[in-house]
C-alpha positions in Angstrom: 0.5 16.5 18.5 -2.8 14.5 18.2 -6.0 14.1 20.1 -8.2 11.1 20.0 -10.2 9.1 22.6 -8.6 5.8 23.4 -11.3 3.5 22.1 -9.3 0.4 21.4 -8.5 1.0 17.8 -6.6 -1.9 16.2 -5.2 -1.7 12.7 -6.3 -4.7 10.7 -3.6 -6.8 9.0 -3.7 -7.0 5.2 -5.0 -10.5 5.1 -8.3 -9.5 6.7 -11.2 -10.0 4.3 -11.4 -7.0 1.9 -14.5 -5.5 0.5 -12.8 -2.9 -1.7 -9.5 -1.6 -3.0 -8.8 2.1 -3.7 -6.9 2.9 -6.9 -6.3 6.3 -8.6 -6.6 6.3 -12.3 -3.4 7.5 -14.1 -4.2 10.6 -16.2 -2.4 12.8 -18.7 -1.6 15.6 -16.2 0.1 13.1 -13.8 3.7 11.9 -13.8 2.5 8.9 -15.8 2.3 11.0 -19.0 5.4 9.5 -20.6 4.1 6.0 -20.1 0.3 6.7 -20.0 -1.0 3.9 -22.3 1.2 1.3 -20.7 0.3 2.5 -17.2 -3.4 2.3 -18.0 -3.0 -1.2 -19.3 -1.3 -2.2 -16.1 -4.2 -0.7 -14.1 -6.8 -2.5 -16.2 -4.9 -5.8 -15.6 -4.8 -5.1 -11.9 -8.5 -4.1 -11.8 -9.4 -7.4 -13.3 -7.3 -9.3 -10.9 -8.7 -7.5 -7.9 -12.3 -8.1 -9.0 -11.5 -11.8 -9.4 -10.7 -12.0 -5.7 -14.3 -10.9 -4.9 -13.3 -7.4 -3.9 -14.9 -4.2 -5.4 -12.9 -1.2 -6.4 -13.1 2.5 -5.5 -11.5 4.2 -8.5 -10.5 7.8 -8.0 -10.6 9.7 -11.2 -10.8 13.1 -12.9 -14.1 14.4 -14.5 -12.6 14.4 -18.0 -11.4 10.8 -17.8 -14.8 9.2 -17.0 -15.7 8.6 -20.7 -12.3 6.9 -21.3 -12.7 4.8 -18.2 -16.2 3.7 -19.3 -14.7 2.7 -22.7 -11.9 0.7 -21.1 -13.4 -0.9 -18.0 -16.2 -3.5 -18.6 -19.5 -1.9 -17.6 -20.5 -4.9 -15.4 -17.3 -4.4 -13.3 -17.9 -3.7 -9.5 -16.1 -0.4 -9.8 -17.3 2.9 -8.1 -15.9 6.0 -9.7 -15.2 8.8 -7.3 -14.3 12.2 -8.9 -11.8 13.9 -6.8 -8.5 15.8 -7.6 -5.2 14.2 -6.6 -1.5 14.8 -7.3 -0.5 11.3 -8.1 -1.7 7.7 -7.9 0.2 6.3 -4.8 -3.0 5.7 -2.8 -1.1 3.5 -0.3 0.4 6.6 1.3 -2.5 9.0 1.5 -5.8 7.0 1.6 -7.1 6.2 5.1 -6.1 3.1 7.2 -8.9 0.9 8.6 -9.0 -0.1 12.3 -11.3 -2.3 14.3 -13.0 -0.8 17.3 -15.7 -1.8 19.8 -18.1 0.1 17.6 -17.0 -1.4 14.3 -14.4 -0.5 11.7 -13.2 3.1 11.8 -11.3 4.9 9.0 -8.1 6.6 10.4 -6.2 9.2 8.4 -2.8 10.8 8.9 -1.2 13.8 7.2 0.6 13.1 3.9 3.3 15.6 3.0 4.9 14.1 -0.1 7.3 11.7 1.6 9.0 14.4 3.6 8.1 17.4 1.5 9.8 16.0 -1.7 6.7 16.5 -3.8 3.5 18.5 -3.8 0.8 16.5 -2.0 -1.8 19.2 -1.3 -4.5 17.5 -3.4 -3.6 14.0 -2.2 -3.9 15.1 1.4 -7.6 16.1 0.8 -8.7 12.8 -0.8 -9.9 11.3 2.5 -12.4 14.1 2.9 -14.2 12.8 -0.1 -13.8 9.1 0.9 -15.1 9.6 4.4 -18.7 9.9 3.0 -18.4 6.3 1.8 -17.7 4.9 5.3 -20.1 3.7 7.9 -18.4 5.6 10.7 -16.8 9.0 11.1 -13.1 9.3 10.2 -10.5 9.9 12.9 -7.8 12.4 11.8 -4.3 12.7 13.1 -2.1 15.6 12.1 1.1 13.6 12.5 2.7 12.6 9.1 2.5 8.9 8.3 2.2 7.0 5.1 0.5 3.6 4.8 3.5 2.1 3.1 5.6 3.0 6.1 4.0 0.5 8.5 3.2 -3.2 8.5 1.2 -5.0 11.2 0.2 -8.6 12.0 -2.7 -10.2 13.9 -0.7 -9.9 17.2 -0.4 -6.2 16.8 3.3 -6.2 16.2 4.0 -3.1 14.1 7.0 -2.7 11.8 8.6 0.4 10.4 12.0 1.8 9.4 14.2 4.4 11.1 15.2 6.0 7.8 11.5 6.8 7.1 10.0 7.4 10.5 12.8 9.7 11.8 13.1 11.8 8.7 12.9 15.3 10.2 10.8 16.6 7.3 8.0 14.4 8.4 7.5 15.0 12.1 10.5 17.0 13.1 12.2 15.5 16.2 9.2 13.6 17.5 10.5 11.3 20.2 10.1 7.5 20.3 7.7 7.8 23.2 5.3 10.0 21.1 5.5 7.5 18.2 4.8 4.6 20.6 1.8 6.4 22.0 0.4 7.3 18.6 0.8 3.7 17.3 -0.7 2.3 20.4 -3.6 4.7 20.6 -4.5 4.9 16.9 -3.4 1.6 15.5 -3.5 -0.7 18.5 0.2 -1.6 18.3 1.3 -3.7 21.3 4.9 -3.8 20.2 7.0 -1.7 17.8 10.0 -2.9 15.8 11.9 -0.2 13.9 14.5 -1.6 11.5 17.8 0.3 11.2 19.0 -1.2 7.9 17.7 -1.7 4.4 17.0 0.9 1.6 16.6 0.6 -2.1 18.3 3.0 -4.4 15.8 5.3 -6.1 13.2 5.0 -3.3 11.7 8.4 -2.7 10.0 7.1 0.5 13.2 6.9 2.5 12.8 3.1 3.0 9.1 2.2 3.3 8.7 -1.1 5.1 6.4 -2.4 2.3 9.4 -2.6 0.0 11.5 -4.5 2.5 9.7 -6.7 5.1 6.2 -8.2 5.1 4.4 -10.5 7.6 2.7 -13.8 6.8 -0.2 -15.1 8.9 1.8 -18.1 10.0 4.6 -16.5 12.0 6.6 -15.8 9.0 8.4 -12.8 7.4 9.1 -12.1 3.8 12.0 -9.8 3.0 13.5 -8.3 0.0 17.0 -9.8 0.0 20.0 -9.6 -2.2 21.4 -13.1 -1.6 21.5 -13.6 -5.4 23.6 -10.5 -6.0 26.5 -10.5 -3.5 28.3 -7.8 -5.5 25.3 -5.5 -5.6 25.4 -2.1 -3.8 22.4 -3.3 -1.8 23.9 -6.5 -0.5 25.5 -5.2 2.7 22.5 -3.2 4.0 20.0 -6.0 3.1 22.2 -8.6 4.8 22.2 -6.4 8.0 18.5 -6.2 7.7 18.3 -10.0 7.6 20.4 -10.1 10.8 18.1 -7.6 12.5 15.1 -9.8 11.6 16.7 -13.0 12.8 17.6 -11.4 16.1 14.2 -9.8 16.7 12.0 -12.6 15.4 13.3 -15.8 16.7 11.0 -18.7 15.9 9.7 -17.1 12.8 10.2 -18.5 9.3 12.1 -16.1 7.1 11.5 -16.1 3.3 14.1 -14.2 1.2 13.2 -12.7 -2.2 15.8 -12.4 -4.9 16.8 -8.8 -6.0 16.3 -7.7 -9.6 18.6 -5.1 -11.1 16.7 -2.6 -13.2 17.7 0.9 -14.5 15.7 3.5 -16.4 16.7 5.1 -19.7 18.7 7.7 -17.7 20.8 5.0 -16.1 19.1 5.5 -12.7 18.7 2.3 -10.5 15.0 1.7 -10.0 13.7 0.4 -6.5 12.2 -2.8 -7.8 11.0 -4.9 -4.9 9.2 -8.2 -5.0 8.0 -7.5 -1.4 5.7 -4.8 -2.7 2.8 -7.2 -3.2 -0.9 -6.9 -2.2 -2.7 -9.5 -0.1 -6.3 -9.5 -1.3 -8.8 -12.1 -0.2 -6.5 -15.1 0.0 -4.7 -14.0 -3.2 -1.2 -12.5 -3.4 -1.1 -10.0 -6.2 2.6 -10.1 -6.9 4.7 -7.6 -8.8 6.9 -8.9 -11.6 9.3 -6.9 -13.8 10.1 -9.1 -16.8 13.3 -10.0 -15.1 15.0 -13.4 -14.7 14.3 -13.3 -11.0 10.5 -13.2 -11.5 10.0 -16.9 -11.5 12.0 -17.5 -8.3 10.2 -14.6 -6.5 6.8 -16.1 -7.3 8.0 -19.5 -5.9 9.2 -17.8 -2.7 5.8 -16.1 -2.2 4.1 -19.4 -2.9 6.1 -21.0 -0.1 5.5 -18.1 2.3 1.7 -18.1 1.7 0.9 -21.8 1.1 -2.9 -21.3 1.4 -3.0 -18.4 -1.0 -3.3 -18.1 -4.8 -0.3 -16.3 -6.3 -1.2 -14.0 -9.3 1.5 -12.1 -11.1 1.0 -8.5 -12.3 3.6 -7.0 -14.7 4.8 -3.9 -12.9 7.6 -3.0 -15.3 5.9 0.2 -16.2 5.0 1.1 -12.6 8.6 0.9 -11.5 9.5 3.6 -14.1 7.9 6.0 -11.6 9.9 4.5 -8.7 6.9 2.6 -7.2 5.1 -0.7 -7.6 1.9 -2.7 -6.9 1.4 -2.2 -3.2 2.2 1.5 -3.6 -0.8 2.1 -5.9 -3.4 0.2 -3.8 -5.1 0.6 -0.4 -7.4 -2.1 0.8 -10.6 -1.5 2.7 -11.6 -4.4 5.0 -15.1 -5.8 5.2 -17.7 -3.8 7.2 -16.1 -0.5 6.6 -18.1 1.0 3.7 -21.8 1.9 3.9 -24.1 -0.8 2.7 -25.6 1.4 0.0 -22.1 2.1 -1.4 -21.4 -1.6 -1.8 -24.9 -2.0 -3.4 -23.9 0.6 -5.9 -20.9 -1.5 -7.1 -23.2 -4.4 -7.7 -24.8 -2.3 -10.5 -21.5 -2.4 -12.4 -19.3 0.6 -13.3 -21.0 3.5 -11.5 -20.1 7.1 -10.7 -20.6 8.0 -7.0 -22.6 11.2 -6.5 -23.2 12.6 -3.0 -26.6 11.3 -2.0 -26.4 8.1 -4.1 -28.6 5.5 -2.7 -28.0 2.8 -5.3 
């Protein structure tokens, strides 16, 4: 199903130093249209927070949005505008992953098919062709379907995923475990694979992405989206079973449980709000909050789980209206991945990337 030389690729954990974060600007022809002004304000807040961590930003955008972006984003910001068509703004699931190799960092892309053919992803699936020109090394492509939000890895190359997502037949058919293990070992350097059987949030179109459920910490810890504060909630049983899975598999690890918010949209649909959907960015945790009573406790849990990190809250109450959150709209690029002249361009402030740019 895929072909690649086995050159010791190793997916970098999220706490590796980051030189850029990829975002896709919400525009009027996207699903953000009903909340467009609020969504843009959320993005501006997030852009500012990311820049304050020392990272630059690669901002995907449409040609006709450049004038507006230049009016809203400070001109001195380390933001590189890349004009490319895309279906939606969930860059976590279609932008390339970054792996270490003996030759340096390598971008690795998988196929994105709209979370099991639920949505049109034909444009999203071509974005990496444009981004590959920004990277130092050629991109490795795999035709297997995999989203970035579906996997989590630590510095010991333990890779986490969920059965509900990985085994969805509309992703890779009936691809056997052995093929997944080979793919994860060959392309992502996974030494061990843990696939959780339980845990799913209502309204989650991803079929249970791990980045809404369980995240690693650098100090032999795991953060999970729990429901301990809502024993009568429809999620309680499945999330409690997920906790038991974690405790059985990860003995000796510290487990940090996040409270569960309860948010519905105007149509009465339960929204998959998760405090586990945070971004680790240069010793800062960019943490989603939802203007709920659980926000304060969630931030305290994250502070305990990441004691050497700054915790910075981002209001994601608008993002969750589209059934996603902070981690879903971001993809980090670790240091020594982009070409030096690309990083030099960002030092010039808000700049549009043109093929052949040399800064």
